[in-house]
C-alpha positions in Angstrom: -7.1 -4.3 -7.5 -7.4 -2.1 -4.5 -5.2 1.0 -4.6 -4.2 3.2 -1.6 -2.7 6.6 -2.6 -0.6 8.4 0.0 -0.9 12.1 -0.8 0.2 15.4 0.7 -2.7 17.5 2.1 -2.6 21.0 3.7 -2.8 19.5 7.2 -0.4 16.6 6.6 -0.4 13.3 4.7 -3.5 11.2 4.0 -4.6 8.0 2.3 -7.0 8.1 -0.6 -9.1 5.0 -1.3 -11.3 5.4 -4.3 -13.5 8.5 -3.5 -12.7 8.3 0.2 -9.9 9.8 2.3 -8.5 9.1 5.7 -7.8 11.6 8.5 -4.5 13.4 8.0 -1.3 11.8 9.5 1.5 14.0 10.8 4.2 12.4 8.7 4.6 10.7 5.3 6.1 7.6 7.0 3.1 7.2 9.3 0.7 7.4 6.3 2.7 4.8 4.3 2.8 2.4 7.3 -1.0 2.6 7.7 -1.6 2.2 3.9 0.6 -0.9 4.0 -1.4 -2.3 6.9 -4.6 -1.7 5.1 -3.3 -3.3 1.9 -2.0 -6.4 3.9 -5.3 -6.8 5.6 -7.1 -6.9 2.2 -4.5 -9.3 0.8 -5.5 -11.8 3.5 -8.8 -12.1 1.6 -7.1 -13.0 -1.7 -7.2 -9.6 -3.3 -4.4 -7.8 -5.0 -3.4 -4.4 -3.6 -1.1 -1.5 -4.4 0.1 1.5 -2.4 1.2 4.6 -4.3 3.2 7.3 -2.6 3.3 10.9 -3.7 6.8 12.5 -3.3 7.8 15.7 -1.6 9.8 16.5 -4.7 7.6 17.2 -7.7 10.3 16.0 -10.1 10.4 12.5 -8.4 8.0 9.9 -9.8 5.2 8.3 -7.8 6.5 5.3 -5.9 4.4 2.1 -6.2 4.4 -0.7 -3.7 2.6 -3.9 -4.9 0.9 -6.2 -2.4 0.6 -10.0 -2.6 -2.5 -11.9 -2.8 -3.2 -14.5 -0.1 -2.8 -17.5 -2.4 0.7 -16.3 -3.5 1.7 -15.6 0.1 0.5 -19.0 1.3 2.5 -20.7 -1.6 5.7 -18.9 -0.6 5.5 -19.7 3.1 4.3 -23.3 2.6 7.2 -24.2 0.4 5.0 -24.7 -2.7 6.4 -21.6 -4.4 8.6 -22.7 -7.4 11.2 -19.9 -6.7 14.4 -20.2 -4.6 14.0 -20.9 -0.9 
């Protein structure tokens, strides 16, 4: 699974990916949007992804956003998914 961590940095918000870090974003929302875009791009190749978001409030827990793998997404949109339509 690929994990993208949106974290607060001294110069704004950034995305941590393994041992790597993106350039800072001015807002938390911009960093979350970019992390979701990166996760969606990787999901297109059949991988599972997750985006975690650090909060401004230290008492609030970390928010986790799970991504879909390509096979699950194709099943949902093709009508092969067994859930409600």
